[in-house]
C-alpha positions as a Markdown table, in Angstrom:
| # | Residue | x | y | z |
|---|---|---|---|---|
| 1 | Met | 184.5 | 70.0 | 36.4 |
| 2 | Thr | 187.1 | 72.5 | 36.8 |
| 3 | Arg | 190.8 | 71.6 | 35.7 |
| 4 | Phe | 192.0 | 71.4 | 39.3 |
| 5 | Ala | 188.9 | 69.2 | 40.3 |
| 6 | Phe | 189.6 | 66.9 | 37.5 |
| 7 | Tyr | 193.1 | 66.7 | 38.7 |
| 8 | Leu | 192.2 | 66.0 | 42.3 |
| 9 | Ala | 189.7 | 63.4 | 41.1 |
| 10 | Ala | 192.3 | 61.7 | 39.0 |
| 11 | Leu | 194.7 | 61.8 | 41.9 |
| 12 | Leu | 192.1 | 60.2 | 44.2 |
| 13 | Ala | 191.4 | 57.4 | 41.7 |
| 14 | Leu | 195.2 | 56.6 | 41.6 |
| 15 | Ser | 195.5 | 56.8 | 45.4 |
| 16 | Phe | 192.9 | 54.5 | 46.4 |
| 17 | Ala | 193.6 | 51.5 | 44.2 |
| 18 | Gly | 193.0 | 49.2 | 47.3 |
| 19 | Pro | 192.3 | 49.1 | 50.9 |
| 20 | Gln | 195.6 | 50.5 | 51.9 |
| 21 | Thr | 195.5 | 54.3 | 52.0 |
| 22 | Ala | 197.6 | 56.4 | 49.8 |
| 23 | Gly | 199.3 | 58.0 | 52.7 |
| 24 | Ala | 200.5 | 54.6 | 53.9 |
| 25 | Ala | 201.7 | 53.6 | 50.6 |
| 26 | Ala | 203.6 | 56.9 | 49.9 |
| 27 | Ser | 205.4 | 56.4 | 53.3 |
| 28 | Ile | 207.1 | 53.2 | 52.1 |
| 29 | Pro | 209.3 | 54.2 | 49.2 |
| 30 | Pro | 210.8 | 51.7 | 46.9 |
| 31 | Pro | 214.3 | 50.7 | 47.6 |
| 32 | Glu | 217.1 | 52.8 | 46.1 |
| 33 | Ile | 220.5 | 51.6 | 44.9 |
| 34 | Ile | 223.6 | 53.5 | 43.9 |
| 35 | Val | 223.5 | 53.8 | 40.0 |
| 36 | Lys | 226.6 | 55.8 | 39.8 |
| 37 | Pro | 228.9 | 56.4 | 42.8 |
| 38 | Trp | 230.6 | 59.6 | 43.8 |
| 39 | His | 232.1 | 61.5 | 40.7 |
| 40 | Asn | 233.4 | 65.0 | 39.8 |
| 41 | Ile | 231.0 | 67.3 | 38.5 |
| 42 | Thr | 230.6 | 71.3 | 38.3 |
| 43 | Ala | 227.8 | 73.2 | 40.1 |
| 44 | Glu | 226.6 | 76.7 | 39.4 |
| 45 | Ile | 226.4 | 79.0 | 42.3 |
| 46 | Val | 224.5 | 82.2 | 42.2 |
| 47 | Leu | 226.7 | 85.0 | 43.8 |
| 48 | Pro | 225.0 | 87.5 | 46.1 |
| 49 | Glu | 224.5 | 91.2 | 45.3 |
| 50 | Asn | 224.2 | 90.7 | 41.5 |
| 51 | Ala | 227.6 | 89.4 | 41.2 |
| 52 | Gly | 226.6 | 86.6 | 38.6 |
| 53 | Ile | 226.9 | 82.9 | 38.4 |
| 54 | Lys | 230.3 | 81.0 | 39.1 |
| 55 | Glu | 231.0 | 77.4 | 38.4 |
| 56 | Ile | 232.7 | 75.6 | 41.3 |
| 57 | Pro | 233.8 | 71.8 | 41.5 |
| 58 | Ala | 231.4 | 69.5 | 43.3 |
| 59 | Arg | 230.7 | 65.8 | 43.7 |
| 60 | Glu | 227.6 | 63.8 | 42.8 |
| 61 | Gln | 226.3 | 60.4 | 43.5 |
| 62 | Asp | 223.2 | 59.0 | 41.6 |
| 63 | Tyr | 220.4 | 56.8 | 42.9 |
| 64 | Gly | 217.8 | 54.7 | 41.3 |
| 65 | Thr | 215.6 | 51.6 | 41.7 |
| 66 | Ser | 217.6 | 49.8 | 39.2 |
| 67 | Pro | 220.9 | 50.4 | 37.2 |
| 68 | Ser | 219.2 | 51.8 | 34.2 |
| 69 | Arg | 216.6 | 53.9 | 36.1 |
| 70 | Leu | 218.0 | 57.2 | 37.7 |
| 71 | Glu | 215.6 | 58.6 | 40.3 |
| 72 | Phe | 217.5 | 61.4 | 41.9 |
| 73 | Ala | 221.1 | 62.5 | 42.8 |
| 74 | Val | 222.9 | 63.9 | 45.8 |
| 75 | Val | 225.5 | 66.7 | 45.3 |
| 76 | Ala | 228.2 | 67.7 | 47.6 |
| 77 | Leu | 229.6 | 71.1 | 47.3 |
| 78 | Arg | 231.3 | 73.8 | 49.4 |
| 79 | Asp | 229.4 | 76.8 | 50.7 |
| 80 | Pro | 231.9 | 79.6 | 49.6 |
| 81 | Asn | 231.0 | 81.7 | 52.6 |
| 82 | Thr | 231.0 | 79.2 | 55.5 |
| 83 | Lys | 233.3 | 76.7 | 53.7 |
| 84 | Lys | 231.0 | 73.8 | 55.0 |
| 85 | Leu | 230.5 | 70.8 | 52.9 |
| 86 | Cys | 226.8 | 70.7 | 52.0 |
| 87 | Phe | 224.8 | 67.8 | 50.7 |
| 88 | Leu | 221.7 | 68.6 | 48.7 |
| 89 | Asn | 219.6 | 67.0 | 46.0 |
| 90 | Arg | 220.7 | 67.9 | 42.5 |
| 91 | Asn | 219.3 | 71.3 | 41.3 |
| 92 | Thr | 219.6 | 73.9 | 38.5 |
| 93 | Tyr | 221.5 | 76.4 | 40.7 |
| 94 | Tyr | 222.7 | 76.8 | 44.3 |
| 95 | Leu | 222.6 | 79.7 | 46.8 |
| 96 | Ser | 224.6 | 80.5 | 49.8 |
| 97 | Thr | 222.1 | 82.0 | 52.2 |
| 98 | Pro | 222.3 | 83.1 | 56.1 |
| 99 | Thr | 220.6 | 80.0 | 57.0 |
| 100 | Gly | 222.6 | 77.7 | 54.9 |
| 101 | Met | 223.0 | 76.3 | 51.4 |
| 102 | Val | 219.8 | 76.2 | 49.0 |
| 103 | Gly | 219.2 | 74.5 | 45.9 |
| 104 | Ile | 216.8 | 75.9 | 43.3 |
| 105 | Gly | 215.1 | 74.4 | 40.2 |
| 106 | Leu | 214.2 | 76.7 | 37.5 |
| 107 | Gly | 212.8 | 76.4 | 34.0 |
| 108 | Gly | 209.1 | 75.5 | 34.7 |
| 109 | Ser | 206.0 | 77.0 | 35.9 |
| 110 | Ala | 207.1 | 76.7 | 39.6 |
| 111 | Leu | 210.1 | 77.5 | 41.4 |
| 112 | Gly | 211.5 | 74.5 | 43.5 |
| 113 | Tyr | 214.0 | 74.9 | 46.3 |
| 114 | Met | 215.2 | 73.0 | 49.3 |
| 115 | Thr | 217.7 | 73.3 | 52.0 |
| 116 | Ser | 220.6 | 71.0 | 52.7 |
| 117 | Leu | 220.3 | 67.5 | 53.8 |
| 118 | Leu | 223.4 | 67.8 | 55.8 |
| 119 | Glu | 226.0 | 70.5 | 56.2 |
| 120 | Val | 229.4 | 69.4 | 57.7 |
| 121 | Asp | 232.0 | 71.8 | 59.2 |
| 122 | Gly | 234.7 | 72.8 | 56.7 |
| 123 | Ser | 237.6 | 71.5 | 59.0 |
| 124 | Val | 236.2 | 67.9 | 58.5 |
| 125 | Asp | 237.9 | 66.0 | 55.9 |
| 126 | Glu | 235.7 | 65.5 | 52.9 |
| 127 | Gly | 235.9 | 61.7 | 53.0 |
| 128 | Asp | 234.9 | 61.7 | 56.7 |
| 129 | Ala | 232.0 | 64.3 | 55.7 |
| 130 | Thr | 230.8 | 61.8 | 53.0 |
| 131 | Thr | 230.9 | 58.9 | 55.4 |
| 132 | Ala | 228.8 | 61.0 | 57.9 |
| 133 | Phe | 226.2 | 61.7 | 55.1 |
| 134 | Glu | 225.9 | 58.1 | 54.2 |
| 135 | Arg | 225.5 | 57.0 | 57.7 |
| 136 | Lys | 222.7 | 59.5 | 58.2 |
| 137 | Phe | 221.2 | 58.5 | 55.0 |
| 138 | Pro | 221.8 | 54.7 | 54.6 |
| 139 | Asn | 219.0 | 54.2 | 52.3 |
| 140 | Pro | 218.3 | 57.5 | 50.8 |
| 141 | Ser | 215.0 | 58.2 | 49.0 |
| 142 | Met | 213.2 | 61.1 | 47.4 |
| 143 | Phe | 210.5 | 60.7 | 49.9 |
| 144 | Glu | 213.1 | 61.8 | 52.8 |
| 145 | Tyr | 213.2 | 65.1 | 50.9 |
| 146 | Val | 209.7 | 66.2 | 50.8 |
| 147 | Glu | 209.7 | 68.1 | 54.2 |
| 148 | Leu | 212.8 | 70.1 | 53.1 |
| 149 | Tyr | 211.3 | 70.9 | 49.6 |
| 150 | Arg | 209.2 | 74.1 | 49.0 |
| 151 | Arg | 207.3 | 74.8 | 45.8 |
| 152 | Val | 206.4 | 78.3 | 44.6 |
| 153 | Asp | 203.8 | 78.3 | 41.9 |
| 154 | Leu | 204.4 | 81.1 | 39.3 |
| 155 | Arg | 201.4 | 80.7 | 37.0 |
| 156 | Ala | 199.4 | 83.2 | 38.8 |
| 157 | Ala | 202.0 | 85.8 | 38.5 |
| 158 | Ala | 202.3 | 85.5 | 34.7 |
| 159 | Pro | 200.2 | 85.8 | 31.7 |
| 160 | Glu | 197.7 | 82.9 | 31.4 |
| 161 | Trp | 199.4 | 81.0 | 28.5 |
| 162 | Phe | 203.0 | 82.0 | 29.2 |
| 163 | Phe | 204.2 | 78.6 | 30.3 |
| 164 | Phe | 202.6 | 76.6 | 27.5 |
| 165 | Glu | 203.6 | 75.6 | 24.1 |
| 166 | Ala | 201.1 | 77.8 | 22.5 |
| 167 | Pro | 197.7 | 79.6 | 23.5 |
| 168 | Met | 195.1 | 77.0 | 24.4 |
| 169 | Ala | 197.6 | 74.3 | 24.3 |
| 170 | Ser | 197.5 | 71.6 | 26.9 |
| 171 | Asn | 201.2 | 71.1 | 27.5 |
| 172 | Glu | 203.6 | 73.3 | 29.2 |
| 173 | Ile | 207.0 | 73.9 | 27.8 |
| 174 | Ala | 210.5 | 74.2 | 29.3 |
| 175 | Met | 211.4 | 77.9 | 29.8 |
| 176 | Thr | 214.7 | 79.5 | 29.0 |
| 177 | Val | 216.6 | 81.0 | 32.0 |
| 178 | Thr | 218.2 | 84.2 | 30.8 |
| 179 | Ser | 219.4 | 85.6 | 34.1 |
| 180 | Val | 219.5 | 84.9 | 37.8 |
| 181 | Asp | 220.6 | 87.0 | 40.9 |
| 182 | Tyr | 220.1 | 87.0 | 44.6 |
| 183 | Thr | 220.2 | 90.0 | 47.0 |
| 184 | Asn | 219.2 | 90.4 | 50.5 |
| 185 | Gly | 217.1 | 87.2 | 50.6 |
| 186 | Ile | 215.3 | 88.0 | 47.3 |
| 187 | Leu | 215.8 | 85.6 | 44.3 |
| 188 | His | 215.2 | 87.4 | 41.0 |
| 189 | Phe | 215.1 | 85.5 | 37.6 |
| 190 | Asp | 214.2 | 86.1 | 34.0 |
| 191 | Leu | 212.4 | 83.4 | 31.9 |
| 192 | Gln | 211.7 | 83.3 | 28.3 |
| 193 | Asn | 209.2 | 81.2 | 26.4 |
| 194 | Pro | 211.2 | 79.6 | 23.6 |
| 195 | Asn | 208.1 | 79.4 | 21.3 |
| 196 | Ser | 206.4 | 82.6 | 21.8 |
| 197 | Lys | 209.5 | 84.7 | 22.8 |
| 198 | Gln | 207.5 | 86.3 | 25.6 |
| 199 | Thr | 209.5 | 87.1 | 28.7 |
| 200 | Ala | 208.7 | 87.4 | 32.4 |
| 201 | Ser | 210.6 | 88.1 | 35.5 |
| 202 | Phe | 209.9 | 87.2 | 39.1 |
| 203 | Trp | 211.3 | 88.3 | 42.5 |
| 204 | Val | 210.7 | 85.6 | 45.2 |
| 205 | Asp | 211.4 | 86.2 | 48.9 |
| 206 | Leu | 213.3 | 83.1 | 50.0 |
| 207 | Ser | 213.9 | 84.6 | 53.5 |
| 208 | Asn | 210.3 | 84.2 | 54.2 |
| 209 | Gln | 210.2 | 80.7 | 56.1 |
| 210 | Lys | 206.6 | 80.3 | 56.5 |
| 211 | Lys | 204.9 | 77.4 | 54.9 |
| 212 | Phe | 201.7 | 79.3 | 54.3 |
| 213 | Ser | 202.7 | 82.6 | 52.7 |
| 214 | Gln | 202.8 | 84.5 | 49.3 |
| 215 | Lys | 206.6 | 84.4 | 48.4 |
| 216 | Val | 206.3 | 86.1 | 45.0 |
| 217 | Ile | 206.5 | 89.7 | 45.7 |
| 218 | Arg | 207.0 | 91.2 | 42.3 |
| 219 | Ala | 206.5 | 90.1 | 38.7 |
| 220 | Thr | 206.7 | 91.7 | 35.2 |
| 221 | Ala | 205.6 | 90.5 | 31.7 |
| 222 | Asp | 207.5 | 91.6 | 28.6 |
| 223 | Gly | 208.8 | 94.3 | 30.9 |
| 224 | Gln | 205.5 | 95.5 | 32.2 |
| 225 | Pro | 204.4 | 95.1 | 35.8 |
| 226 | Phe | 202.1 | 92.0 | 36.5 |
| 227 | Pro | 199.7 | 92.1 | 39.4 |
| 228 | Ile | 200.5 | 89.7 | 42.1 |
| 229 | Pro | 197.4 | 87.8 | 43.5 |
| 230 | Pro | 196.9 | 88.0 | 47.1 |
| 231 | Ala | 197.5 | 85.2 | 49.5 |
| 232 | Trp | 193.6 | 84.6 | 49.6 |
| 233 | Arg | 191.6 | 85.2 | 46.4 |
| 234 | Asp | 187.8 | 85.2 | 45.7 |
| 235 | Lys | 186.7 | 82.0 | 44.1 |
| 236 | Ser | 183.2 | 81.0 | 42.9 |
| 237 | Val | 181.9 | 77.8 | 44.2 |
| 238 | Lys | 178.7 | 75.8 | 44.3 |
| 239 | Leu | 177.0 | 75.4 | 47.7 |
| 240 | Leu | 174.1 | 73.0 | 48.2 |
| 241 | Ser | 172.1 | 74.1 | 51.4 |
| 242 | Ala | 170.0 | 71.6 | 53.1 |
| 243 | Gly | 166.1 | 71.6 | 53.1 |
| 244 | Thr | 163.4 | 69.8 | 54.7 |
| 245 | Lys | 159.9 | 68.7 | 54.0 |
| 246 | Gly | 158.9 | 70.2 | 57.3 |
| 247 | Pro | 157.0 | 71.3 | 59.0 |
| 248 | Pro | 157.7 | 74.0 | 58.5 |
| 249 | Ala | 159.0 | 73.2 | 55.0 |
| 250 | His | 161.8 | 74.9 | 53.2 |
| 251 | Pro | 163.4 | 73.8 | 50.1 |
| 252 | Ser | 167.0 | 72.7 | 49.4 |
| 253 | His | 168.7 | 75.2 | 47.2 |
| 254 | Thr | 172.0 | 75.6 | 45.3 |
| 255 | Asp | 173.8 | 78.9 | 45.2 |
| 256 | Thr | 176.9 | 80.1 | 43.4 |
| 257 | Ile | 178.7 | 81.9 | 46.2 |
| 258 | Thr | 182.0 | 83.8 | 46.6 |
| 259 | Ala | 184.5 | 81.8 | 48.8 |
| 260 | Lys | 188.0 | 82.6 | 49.6 |
| 261 | Ala | 190.8 | 80.2 | 48.1 |
| 262 | Ser | 194.3 | 80.2 | 49.2 |
| 263 | Tyr | 196.8 | 80.9 | 46.2 |
| 264 | Thr | 199.8 | 79.8 | 48.2 |
| 265 | Met | 201.1 | 76.3 | 48.9 |
| 266 | Leu | 202.0 | 74.6 | 52.1 |
| 267 | Gly | 205.1 | 73.0 | 50.5 |
| 268 | Gly | 205.7 | 69.3 | 49.4 |
| 269 | Ile | 206.0 | 68.1 | 46.0 |
| 270 | Arg | 202.5 | 69.2 | 44.5 |
| 271 | Pro | 200.5 | 72.3 | 45.3 |
| 272 | Tyr | 197.7 | 72.2 | 47.7 |
| 273 | Gly | 195.6 | 74.8 | 49.6 |
| 274 | Phe | 192.3 | 75.5 | 51.2 |
| 275 | Val | 188.9 | 76.9 | 50.2 |
| 276 | Ala | 187.1 | 78.9 | 53.0 |
| 277 | Ile | 183.3 | 78.6 | 53.0 |
| 278 | Glu | 181.3 | 81.1 | 55.1 |
| 279 | Ala | 178.1 | 79.6 | 56.6 |
| 280 | Pro | 176.3 | 82.9 | 57.8 |
| 281 | Thr | 173.5 | 80.6 | 59.8 |
| 282 | Ala | 176.4 | 78.8 | 61.8 |
| 283 | Lys | 178.5 | 82.0 | 61.8 |
| 284 | Gln | 181.6 | 80.1 | 61.0 |
| 285 | Phe | 184.2 | 79.8 | 58.2 |
| 286 | Tyr | 184.8 | 76.2 | 57.2 |
| 287 | Phe | 188.3 | 75.4 | 55.7 |
| 288 | Val | 188.1 | 72.5 | 53.1 |
| 289 | Pro | 190.7 | 71.3 | 50.7 |
| 290 | Asp | 190.8 | 73.1 | 47.4 |
| 291 | Gly | 189.6 | 71.2 | 44.1 |
| 292 | Met | 186.1 | 70.4 | 45.2 |
| 293 | Glu | 183.3 | 70.2 | 42.7 |
| 294 | Phe | 180.6 | 71.3 | 45.0 |
| 295 | Phe | 180.0 | 71.9 | 48.7 |
| 296 | Leu | 177.3 | 70.6 | 51.1 |
| 297 | Ala | 176.0 | 73.0 | 53.9 |
| 298 | Thr | 174.4 | 70.8 | 56.7 |
| 299 | Asp | 173.5 | 70.8 | 60.2 |
| 300 | Asp | 176.9 | 69.3 | 60.8 |
| 301 | Gly | 178.9 | 71.7 | 59.0 |
| 302 | Val | 180.2 | 72.3 | 55.5 |
| 303 | Phe | 181.5 | 69.4 | 53.5 |
| 304 | Gly | 183.5 | 69.3 | 50.1 |
| 305 | Cys | 182.5 | 66.8 | 47.5 |
| 306 | Val | 184.2 | 65.5 | 44.2 |
| 307 | Leu | 183.4 | 62.8 | 42.0 |
| 308 | Ser | 186.2 | 60.0 | 41.1 |
| 309 | Phe | 186.6 | 56.5 | 39.6 |
| 310 | Arg | 188.3 | 53.7 | 41.4 |
| 311 | Asp | 190.1 | 51.1 | 39.5 |
| 312 | Ser | 188.0 | 52.2 | 36.5 |
| 313 | Ser | 185.2 | 50.0 | 37.5 |
| 314 | Asp | 183.1 | 52.2 | 39.7 |
| 315 | Glu | 182.4 | 55.8 | 40.4 |
| 316 | His | 182.4 | 57.3 | 43.8 |
| 317 | Leu | 181.5 | 60.6 | 45.6 |
| 318 | Asn | 184.3 | 61.6 | 47.9 |
| 319 | Leu | 183.1 | 63.5 | 50.9 |
| 320 | Phe | 185.5 | 65.7 | 52.8 |
| 321 | Lys | 185.2 | 67.2 | 56.2 |
| 322 | Cys | 186.6 | 70.5 | 57.0 |
| 323 | Tyr | 190.0 | 70.9 | 58.5 |
| 324 | Leu | 189.1 | 73.8 | 60.7 |
| 325 | Ala | 185.8 | 75.7 | 61.6 |
| 326 | Val | 186.4 | 79.2 | 62.7 |
| 327 | Ser | 184.0 | 81.9 | 64.1 |
| 328 | Asn | 183.2 | 84.7 | 61.5 |
| 329 | Asn | 182.8 | 87.2 | 64.3 |
| 330 | Gly | 186.4 | 88.7 | 63.6 |
| 331 | Gly | 185.8 | 88.7 | 59.8 |
| 332 | Phe | 187.7 | 86.6 | 57.3 |
| 333 | Thr | 191.1 | 88.2 | 58.1 |
| 334 | Ala | 191.0 | 86.9 | 61.6 |
| 335 | Ala | 189.9 | 83.4 | 60.5 |
| 336 | Ala | 192.6 | 83.2 | 57.8 |
| 337 | Asp | 195.2 | 84.1 | 60.6 |
| 338 | Gln | 194.0 | 81.0 | 62.5 |
| 339 | Ile | 194.0 | 78.6 | 59.7 |
| 340 | Glu | 197.6 | 79.9 | 58.6 |
| 341 | Lys | 198.9 | 79.4 | 62.2 |
| 342 | Trp | 197.3 | 75.8 | 62.2 |
| 343 | Ala | 199.0 | 75.1 | 58.9 |
| 344 | Glu | 202.4 | 76.1 | 60.3 |
| 345 | Thr | 202.1 | 73.2 | 63.0 |
| 346 | Gln | 201.2 | 70.6 | 60.4 |
| 347 | Lys | 203.4 | 68.3 | 58.4 |
| 348 | Phe | 201.9 | 67.2 | 55.2 |
| 349 | Asp | 204.1 | 64.7 | 53.2 |
| 350 | Asp | 202.4 | 65.6 | 49.9 |
| 351 | Gln | 199.1 | 66.4 | 48.1 |
| 352 | Ile | 197.8 | 63.0 | 48.7 |
| 353 | Asp | 198.5 | 63.0 | 52.5 |
| 354 | Phe | 196.9 | 66.7 | 52.6 |
| 355 | Val | 193.7 | 65.5 | 50.9 |
| 356 | Glu | 193.4 | 62.3 | 52.5 |
| 357 | Arg | 193.5 | 63.6 | 55.9 |
| 358 | Ser | 190.3 | 65.4 | 55.2 |
| 359 | Leu | 188.7 | 62.5 | 53.3 |
| 360 | Met | 185.7 | 61.2 | 55.4 |
| 361 | Thr | 183.9 | 58.8 | 53.1 |
| 362 | Arg | 184.1 | 57.3 | 49.6 |
| 363 | Leu | 180.6 | 56.7 | 48.7 |
| 364 | Asp | 180.1 | 54.1 | 46.0 |
| 365 | Leu | 177.3 | 55.5 | 43.7 |
| 366 | Arg | 176.5 | 51.9 | 42.7 |
| 367 | Leu | 176.0 | 52.7 | 39.1 |
| 368 | Pro | 177.3 | 49.9 | 36.8 |
| 369 | Thr | 179.9 | 51.0 | 34.4 |
| 370 | Ser | 178.7 | 48.5 | 31.8 |
| 371 | Ser | 175.7 | 50.8 | 31.5 |
| 372 | Pro | 175.5 | 53.0 | 28.3 |
| 373 | Leu | 175.5 | 55.9 | 31.0 |
| 374 | Phe | 179.4 | 55.7 | 31.1 |
| 375 | Ala | 180.2 | 55.3 | 27.3 |
| 376 | Asp | 182.2 | 57.9 | 25.7 |
| 377 | Arg | 182.8 | 58.3 | 21.8 |
| 378 | Ala | 186.0 | 56.0 | 22.0 |
| 379 | Gly | 184.1 | 53.3 | 23.9 |
| 380 | Lys | 185.8 | 53.9 | 27.1 |
| 381 | Ile | 184.5 | 54.9 | 30.5 |
| 382 | Ala | 183.5 | 58.5 | 30.6 |
| 383 | Trp | 183.5 | 60.9 | 33.5 |
| 384 | Leu | 180.1 | 62.0 | 34.7 |
| 385 | Val | 179.2 | 65.6 | 35.7 |
| 386 | Val | 176.8 | 66.7 | 38.1 |
| 387 | Lys | 173.7 | 68.3 | 36.3 |
| 388 | Asp | 171.6 | 69.0 | 39.3 |
| 389 | Met | 171.4 | 68.2 | 43.0 |
| 390 | Asp | 169.1 | 68.2 | 46.1 |
| 391 | Leu | 169.5 | 67.8 | 49.8 |
| 392 | Thr | 166.3 | 67.3 | 51.7 |
| 393 | Asp | 166.0 | 65.6 | 55.1 |
| 394 | Gly | 169.5 | 64.2 | 54.9 |
| 395 | Ile | 169.1 | 62.6 | 51.4 |
| 396 | Leu | 171.5 | 63.9 | 48.8 |
| 397 | Gln | 170.1 | 63.4 | 45.2 |
| 398 | Leu | 172.7 | 63.8 | 42.4 |
| 399 | Asp | 171.5 | 64.2 | 38.9 |
| 400 | Leu | 174.4 | 63.0 | 36.7 |
| 401 | Asn | 175.0 | 63.7 | 33.0 |
| 402 | Asn | 177.2 | 62.1 | 30.4 |
| 403 | Val | 178.4 | 65.0 | 28.2 |
| 404 | Tyr | 179.4 | 62.6 | 25.3 |
| 405 | Asn | 176.3 | 60.9 | 24.7 |
| 406 | Gly | 173.7 | 62.7 | 26.7 |
| 407 | Lys | 172.7 | 59.8 | 29.1 |
| 408 | Thr | 171.7 | 60.5 | 32.5 |
| 409 | Gly | 171.5 | 58.7 | 35.9 |
| 410 | Thr | 170.3 | 59.7 | 39.4 |
| 411 | Val | 171.6 | 58.4 | 42.7 |
| 412 | Trp | 170.0 | 59.0 | 46.2 |
| 413 | Ile | 172.6 | 59.0 | 49.2 |
| 414 | Asp | 171.7 | 58.8 | 52.8 |
| 415 | Leu | 174.4 | 61.1 | 54.2 |
| 416 | Lys | 173.7 | 59.9 | 57.8 |
| 417 | Ala | 173.9 | 56.1 | 57.0 |
| 418 | Arg | 176.8 | 57.1 | 54.4 |
| 419 | Lys | 175.3 | 54.8 | 51.6 |
| 420 | Thr | 173.6 | 54.9 | 48.3 |
| 421 | Ile | 169.9 | 54.0 | 48.8 |
| 422 | Arg | 168.7 | 54.2 | 45.2 |
| 423 | Ala | 170.2 | 54.6 | 41.8 |
| 424 | Ile | 168.9 | 54.9 | 38.2 |
| 425 | Ala | 171.3 | 54.5 | 35.2 |
| 426 | Asp | 170.1 | 55.4 | 31.7 |
| 427 | Gly | 166.5 | 55.2 | 32.9 |
| 428 | Gln | 167.0 | 51.6 | 34.4 |
| 429 | Glu | 166.6 | 51.0 | 38.2 |
| 430 | Val | 169.8 | 49.6 | 39.6 |
| 431 | Asp | 169.2 | 46.5 | 41.7 |
| 432 | Leu | 171.4 | 47.4 | 44.8 |
| 433 | Ala | 170.9 | 44.0 | 46.4 |
| 434 | Ala | 172.7 | 42.5 | 43.4 |
| 435 | Thr | 175.4 | 45.1 | 43.0 |
| 436 | Pro | 178.6 | 44.7 | 45.1 |
| 437 | Thr | 179.7 | 47.8 | 47.0 |
| 438 | Thr | 183.3 | 49.2 | 47.5 |
| 439 | Glu | 182.6 | 51.9 | 49.9 |
| 440 | Thr | 185.4 | 53.1 | 52.1 |
| 441 | Val | 184.4 | 55.0 | 55.3 |
| 442 | Ser | 187.2 | 56.7 | 57.2 |
| 443 | Pro | 186.8 | 57.9 | 60.7 |
| 444 | Ala | 187.0 | 61.4 | 61.3 |
| 445 | Lys | 190.5 | 62.5 | 62.4 |
C-alpha cells in the first residue's frame, strides 16, 4: 500500500464512523466562543518589489470551543495601499495584492494562503467596520474559511527528505524562513531545515487564480536549480481487467500501467487530485480520485479501489466511480483540459468531501477481525494487503495477506449485486449467514 493510499484509507476509516456521511458531519462545525476579545498585536507585511518586511499595528480576536482551547484567530489590519480594513485568519505574513489582502502561512512543506474574509472601505470607522464583520460572521468557524483557502504542496519541488527531521524519518520538521519577498504577483521565499542546514527557495505565482494549476514556477535546492514537476505526472498503477469463462473465454489479467496523476491541488485544507486511467478498448480516459490501491476495468467503466477499516471492527473494499470519462480521440492534453475546466466549476469543502463524492460502495469483506488473519505483532488489528486478484464474469476475487504473520484470506465479491458472496479467513470458511454486514451503498451522484 502506498503512503497516500494508506492515508486515504485511514481518512475513510475516520470519516465513516457511522451512517451519517463525513461530508454531512464536516458541514456542521462545533460552536465557537470568543476566547480572547479584540486586542492589539503587530502583523508583518511583505512589501512589494523586494522592499522587505514591515511590522504594522493590527488587532486580533481569538476563538475556540472552550476558554482553554484556541481553534483560530481573526486579524484586522489596514491594507497599506488601499487603506481598507481587512479581516483575515491569522497568518505568518500578509501581502497587499491587486485583488486585495492575502494572508500566507510559511514554515512547513506547504504554502497556505487565503484572501480576506471581509474588506471595509478606509473611510469607515474602525469600530463600525468591526461591527460589520461580526454581523457577517456571527458564529465564525474554521469551516467557513475553507473555500477561501489555497494550499500549494512544496514537497515535489524540493529534495526528497528536505522537510523531514532526518533522511528516512517519519516526521516533518518546522522550517526556518530566512527571507520573503513579493514582486509582480510572484511570492519568493527561502527555507532552511534547522537540522540538516539544507536550504531551498521557491517562487510561487499567487496571481494564478485557477484552482487546478501548478503554482510553483521555480525552485532551487542549496542554490542549484531544482526541476519543477508538470501539472500531470506519470504514475504506475495496477489495473485489473475483466475476463470471462466464455464462450469465447479470455482470462482476467492484472497489468502495471502508466497513468497520469495530477500533482496540483484543488484547494481546501488537504491535498487531493486525480488519476487518469486510459481504457483503450473504451477509447476513454477515466478520472478517479488519487490514492487508490488498484483499479478495475469493467464493461461499466474504470473504478478505483482501496481497503479500509471501519470502527476497527471490520474491513471494507471502497469502490469509487470516476468523476468524468473523456474521449481519448484528442489525446491526453485535450482530456486533461476538460477535467481542469470541470474542476473549476466544482466546490469541494475538503479532501473528505472530494473523495466521498466519488465513493460508490463500501463493500464489507465479511472477514471476522477476531481471526488470526488480522493479528499483528503487538496483538492489535493489522491492515491486510492485496496479494493477488481476479475478475471473471463479474466476480471479483481478492487474495489477502497479513504481512506480519503470513496469514492469508480470500473473498469473492459480486460486483453487480455489490456484496461479498464467499470468504475464507486463515483457511476457514466464513459463515456469511451468521456474520452481520455493515455495507454502505451510495447511489451514483
